[in-house]
DSSP file (Angstrom, degrees, kcal/mol; ACC not computed):
  #  RESIDUE AA STRUCTURE BP1 BP2  ACC     N-H-->O    O-->H-N    N-H-->O    O-->H-N    TCO  KAPPA ALPHA  PHI   PSI    X-CA   Y-CA   Z-CA
    1    1 A X     >        0   0    0      0, 0.0     4,-1.9     0, 0.0     5,-0.1   0.000 360.0 360.0 360.0 -39.2 -131.1   66.8 -139.0
    2    2 A X  H  >  +     0   0    0      1,-0.2     4,-2.2     2,-0.2     5,-0.2   0.881 360.0  54.1 -65.4 -38.0 -134.7   66.2 -140.0
    3    3 A X  H  > S+     0   0    0      1,-0.2     4,-2.2     2,-0.2    -1,-0.2   0.889 106.7  51.2 -64.6 -39.5 -135.6   69.8 -139.0
    4    4 A X  H  > S+     0   0    0      2,-0.2     4,-2.5     1,-0.2    -1,-0.2   0.916 109.2  51.0 -63.8 -42.7 -132.9   71.2 -141.3
    5    5 A X  H  X S+     0   0    0     -4,-1.9     4,-2.4     1,-0.2    -2,-0.2   0.914 110.0  49.6 -60.1 -44.1 -134.3   69.1 -144.2
    6    6 A X  H  X S+     0   0    0     -4,-2.2     4,-2.5     1,-0.2    -1,-0.2   0.904 110.7  49.9 -63.4 -41.5 -137.8   70.4 -143.5
    7    7 A X  H  X S+     0   0    0     -4,-2.2     4,-2.4     2,-0.2    -2,-0.2   0.919 111.1  49.1 -63.8 -43.6 -136.6   74.0 -143.4
    8    8 A X  H  X S+     0   0    0     -4,-2.5     4,-2.3     2,-0.2    -2,-0.2   0.919 112.0  48.4 -62.9 -43.7 -134.7   73.6 -146.7
    9    9 A X  H  X S+     0   0    0     -4,-2.4     4,-2.5     1,-0.2    -1,-0.2   0.918 111.6  49.8 -63.0 -43.4 -137.7   72.0 -148.4
   10   10 A X  H  X S+     0   0    0     -4,-2.5     4,-2.5     1,-0.2    -1,-0.2   0.888 110.1  50.9 -63.7 -38.5 -140.0   74.8 -147.2
   11   11 A X  H  X S+     0   0    0     -4,-2.4     4,-2.6     2,-0.2    -1,-0.2   0.920 110.9  48.2 -63.5 -43.3 -137.6   77.4 -148.5
   12   12 A X  H  X S+     0   0    0     -4,-2.3     4,-2.5     2,-0.2    -2,-0.2   0.909 112.8  47.8 -63.8 -42.2 -137.4   75.8 -151.9
   13   13 A X  H  X S+     0   0    0     -4,-2.5     4,-2.6     2,-0.2    -1,-0.2   0.905 112.4  50.3 -64.7 -41.2 -141.2   75.5 -152.1
   14   14 A X  H  X S+     0   0    0     -4,-2.5     4,-2.6     2,-0.2    -2,-0.2   0.912 111.6  47.0 -63.4 -43.4 -141.5   79.2 -151.0
   15   15 A X  H  X S+     0   0    0     -4,-2.6     4,-2.7     2,-0.2    -2,-0.2   0.911 113.0  49.4 -65.6 -42.2 -139.1   80.4 -153.6
   16   16 A X  H  X S+     0   0    0     -4,-2.5     4,-2.4     2,-0.2     5,-0.2   0.926 112.3  48.2 -62.6 -44.2 -140.8   78.3 -156.3
   17   17 A X  H  X S+     0   0    0     -4,-2.6     4,-2.3     1,-0.2    -2,-0.2   0.923 113.2  47.0 -61.9 -45.1 -144.2   79.7 -155.3
   18   18 A X  H  X S+     0   0    0     -4,-2.6     4,-2.8     1,-0.2     6,-0.2   0.899 110.8  53.7 -62.6 -40.7 -142.9   83.3 -155.3
   19   19 A X  H  X>S+     0   0    0     -4,-2.7     5,-2.6     1,-0.2     6,-1.1   0.902 110.8  44.5 -62.1 -42.7 -141.2   82.7 -158.6
   20   20 A X  H  <5S+     0   0    0     -4,-2.4     3,-0.4     3,-0.2    -1,-0.2   0.895 114.7  49.9 -68.0 -39.0 -144.4   81.5 -160.3
   21   21 A X  H  <5S+     0   0    0     -4,-2.3    -2,-0.2     1,-0.2    -1,-0.2   0.908 113.8  44.4 -65.0 -42.5 -146.4   84.4 -158.7
   22   22 A X  H  <5S-     0   0    0     -4,-2.8    -1,-0.2    -5,-0.2    -2,-0.2   0.536 116.5-112.4 -81.9  -6.7 -143.9   87.0 -159.8
   23   23 A X  T  <5S+     0   0    0     -4,-0.7    -3,-0.2    -3,-0.4    25,-0.1   0.677  80.2 126.3  85.5  18.0 -143.6   85.5 -163.3
   24   24 A X  S   <S+     0   0    0     -5,-2.6    21,-3.2    -6,-0.2     2,-0.3   0.845  74.9  34.9 -73.5 -33.7 -140.0   84.3 -163.0
   25   25 A X  E     -A   44   0A   0     -6,-1.1     2,-0.3    19,-0.2    19,-0.2  -0.909  66.0-177.8-123.6 147.4 -141.0   80.8 -164.0
   26   26 A X  E     -A   43   0A   0     17,-2.1    17,-3.1    -2,-0.3     2,-0.4  -0.997  11.1-158.4-142.7 145.3 -143.6   79.4 -166.4
   27   27 A X  E     +A   42   0A   0     -2,-0.3     2,-0.3    15,-0.2    15,-0.2  -0.991  17.6 175.1-122.3 129.8 -144.7   76.0 -167.4
   28   28 A X  E     -A   41   0A   0     13,-2.6    13,-3.4    -2,-0.4     2,-0.3  -0.962  13.4-153.8-133.2 152.9 -146.5   75.4 -170.7
   29   29 A X  E     -A   40   0A   0     -2,-0.3     2,-0.4    11,-0.2    11,-0.2  -0.923   4.5-167.7-125.8 151.8 -147.7   72.2 -172.5
   30   30 A X  E     -A   39   0A   0      9,-2.4     9,-3.3    -2,-0.3     2,-0.5  -0.982  14.4-144.7-140.2 124.4 -148.3   71.4 -176.1
   31   31 A X  E     -A   38   0A   0     -2,-0.4     2,-0.8     7,-0.2     7,-0.2  -0.783   3.6-159.9 -96.7 129.8 -150.2   68.3 -177.3
   32   32 A X  E >>> -A   37   0A   0      5,-3.4     5,-2.0    -2,-0.5     3,-0.8  -0.872   9.7-176.4-105.1  96.2 -149.1   66.6 -180.5
   33   33 A X  T 345S+     0   0    0     -2,-0.8    -1,-0.1     1,-0.2     3,-0.1   0.742  76.1  64.4 -69.0 -23.0 -152.2   64.6 -181.4
   34   34 A X  T 345S+     0   0    0      1,-0.2    -1,-0.2    -3,-0.1    -2,-0.0   0.836 118.6  24.3 -70.7 -29.9 -150.6   62.9 -184.4
   35   35 A X  T <45S-     0   0    0     -3,-0.8    -1,-0.2     2,-0.2    -2,-0.2   0.305 105.3-120.1-114.6   7.4 -148.0   61.1 -182.2
   36   36 A X  T  <5 +     0   0    0     -4,-0.7     2,-0.3     1,-0.2    -3,-0.2   0.916  67.5 136.6  51.8  49.4 -150.0   61.1 -178.9
   37   37 A X  E   < -A   32   0A   0     -5,-2.0    -5,-3.4     2,-0.0     2,-0.5  -0.923  46.2-150.3-124.9 150.9 -147.3   63.1 -177.1
   38   38 A X  E     -A   31   0A   0     -2,-0.3     2,-0.5    -7,-0.2    -7,-0.2  -0.986  11.5-155.2-120.1 123.5 -147.4   66.0 -174.7
   39   39 A X  E     -A   30   0A   0     -9,-3.3    -9,-2.4    -2,-0.5     2,-0.5  -0.852   8.0-162.7 -98.3 129.0 -144.5   68.4 -174.7
   40   40 A X  E     -A   29   0A   0     -2,-0.5     2,-0.4   -11,-0.2   -11,-0.2  -0.938   2.7-164.6-114.1 133.2 -143.9   70.3 -171.5
   41   41 A X  E     -A   28   0A   0    -13,-3.4   -13,-2.6    -2,-0.5     2,-0.5  -0.967   7.7-161.0-121.9 130.9 -141.7   73.4 -171.4
   42   42 A X  E     -A   27   0A   0     -2,-0.4     2,-0.4   -15,-0.2   -15,-0.2  -0.955  17.2-167.6-109.2 119.9 -140.3   75.1 -168.3
   43   43 A X  E     -A   26   0A   0    -17,-3.1   -17,-2.1    -2,-0.5     2,-0.5  -0.906  12.2-159.1-115.4 135.6 -139.3   78.7 -169.0
   44   44 A X  E     -A   25   0A   0     -2,-0.4     2,-1.2   -19,-0.2   -19,-0.2  -0.963  10.7-149.3-112.0 122.4 -137.2   81.0 -166.7
   45   45 A X     >  +     0   0    0    -21,-3.2     4,-1.8    -2,-0.5     5,-0.2  -0.739  18.5 178.1 -92.5  91.1 -137.5   84.7 -167.4
   46   46 A X  H  > S+     0   0    0     -2,-1.2     4,-2.5     1,-0.2    -1,-0.2   0.832  77.7  57.1 -65.4 -33.1 -134.1   86.0 -166.4
   47   47 A X  H  > S+     0   0    0      2,-0.2     4,-2.4     1,-0.2    -1,-0.2   0.908 106.9  48.5 -64.7 -41.0 -134.9   89.6 -167.3
   48   48 A X  H  > S+     0   0    0      2,-0.2     4,-2.4     1,-0.2    -2,-0.2   0.898 111.6  49.7 -65.5 -40.6 -137.9   89.6 -164.9
   49   49 A X  H  X S+     0   0    0     -4,-1.8     4,-2.3     2,-0.2    -2,-0.2   0.928 111.6  49.0 -62.3 -45.0 -135.7   88.1 -162.2
   50   50 A X  H  X S+     0   0    0     -4,-2.5     4,-2.3     2,-0.2    -2,-0.2   0.906 110.8  50.4 -62.3 -42.8 -133.0   90.8 -162.8
   51   51 A X  H  X S+     0   0    0     -4,-2.4     4,-2.2     1,-0.2    -1,-0.2   0.933 112.0  46.6 -61.2 -46.8 -135.6   93.6 -162.8
   52   52 A X  H  X S+     0   0    0     -4,-2.4     4,-2.2     1,-0.2    -1,-0.2   0.871 110.6  53.2 -65.0 -36.5 -137.0   92.4 -159.4
   53   53 A X  H  X S+     0   0    0     -4,-2.3     4,-2.3     2,-0.2    -1,-0.2   0.920 109.3  48.7 -63.9 -43.3 -133.5   92.0 -158.0
   54   54 A X  H  X S+     0   0    0     -4,-2.3     4,-2.3     1,-0.2    -2,-0.2   0.888 110.0  52.0 -63.8 -39.1 -132.7   95.6 -159.0
   55   55 A X  H  X S+     0   0    0     -4,-2.2     4,-2.4     2,-0.2    -1,-0.2   0.911 109.9  48.8 -62.6 -42.5 -136.0   96.8 -157.4
   56   56 A X  H  X S+     0   0    0     -4,-2.2     4,-2.2     1,-0.2    -2,-0.2   0.905 110.8  50.5 -64.7 -41.0 -135.2   95.1 -154.1
   57   57 A X  H  X S+     0   0    0     -4,-2.3     4,-2.2     2,-0.2    -1,-0.2   0.900 110.0  50.4 -63.6 -40.5 -131.7   96.6 -154.1
   58   58 A X  H  X S+     0   0    0     -4,-2.3     4,-2.5     2,-0.2    -2,-0.2   0.916 110.2  49.6 -62.9 -43.3 -133.2  100.1 -154.7
   59   59 A X  H  X S+     0   0    0     -4,-2.4     4,-2.3     1,-0.2    -1,-0.2   0.891 110.1  51.6 -63.0 -38.3 -135.6   99.6 -151.8
   60   60 A X  H  X S+     0   0    0     -4,-2.2     4,-2.3     2,-0.2    -1,-0.2   0.900 109.8  48.9 -64.2 -40.8 -132.7   98.4 -149.6
   61   61 A X  H  X S+     0   0    0     -4,-2.2     4,-2.4     2,-0.2    -2,-0.2   0.900 111.1  50.2 -65.3 -40.7 -130.7  101.5 -150.5
   62   62 A X  H  X S+     0   0    0     -4,-2.5     4,-2.3     2,-0.2    -2,-0.2   0.905 110.7  49.4 -63.6 -41.1 -133.7  103.8 -149.8
   63   63 A X  H  X S+     0   0    0     -4,-2.3     4,-2.6     2,-0.2     5,-0.2   0.907 110.9  49.9 -64.8 -41.4 -134.2  102.1 -146.4
   64   64 A X  H  X S+     0   0    0     -4,-2.3     4,-2.2     1,-0.2    -2,-0.2   0.895 110.5  50.3 -63.6 -39.4 -130.5  102.5 -145.6
   65   65 A X  H  X S+     0   0    0     -4,-2.4     4,-2.3     2,-0.2    -2,-0.2   0.914 111.6  47.9 -64.6 -42.1 -130.7  106.2 -146.5
   66   66 A X  H  X S+     0   0    0     -4,-2.3     4,-2.2     2,-0.2    -2,-0.2   0.913 113.8  45.9 -66.0 -42.0 -133.7  106.7 -144.3
   67   67 A X  H  X S+     0   0    0     -4,-2.6     4,-2.0     2,-0.2    -1,-0.2   0.852 111.6  53.0 -70.6 -31.8 -132.2  104.9 -141.3
   68   68 A X  H  X S+     0   0    0     -4,-2.2     4,-1.6    -5,-0.2    -2,-0.2   0.894 109.7  48.2 -66.6 -39.8 -129.0  106.9 -141.9
   69   69 A X  H  X S+     0   0    0     -4,-2.3     4,-1.6     2,-0.2    -2,-0.2   0.886 110.9  51.4 -65.6 -39.3 -130.9  110.1 -141.8
   70   70 A X  H  X S+     0   0    0     -4,-2.2     4,-0.7     1,-0.2    -2,-0.2   0.881 109.1  50.0 -66.1 -38.2 -132.8  109.0 -138.7
   71   71 A X  H  < S+     0   0    0     -4,-2.0     3,-0.5     1,-0.2    -1,-0.2   0.858 109.4  51.4 -68.9 -35.0 -129.5  108.2 -136.9
   72   72 A X  H  < S+     0   0    0     -4,-1.6    -1,-0.2     1,-0.2    -2,-0.2   0.819 105.8  55.7 -71.5 -30.7 -128.0  111.6 -137.8
   73   73 A X  H  <        0   0    0     -4,-1.6    -1,-0.2     1,-0.2    -2,-0.2   0.666 360.0 360.0 -75.5 -16.8 -131.1  113.4 -136.4
   74   74 A X     <        0   0    0     -4,-0.7    -1,-0.2    -3,-0.5    -2,-0.1   0.464 360.0 360.0 -80.7 360.0 -130.7  111.8 -133.0
């Protein structure tokens, strides 16, 4: 059970890291000096996620086409 928990946590950390690297997520802060407050904003770029998903699907289709061509040539 502990091993499953560790795997799930590592997957979540990996996805978060990839998301920040690819620009899917952003964190920004804004300081309000008059009230001594810091506002933190977490932004999700759904358009960027959608674009990357479409690119991955296209690559998958290209790979399937190539493997299909290779199987037909055998």
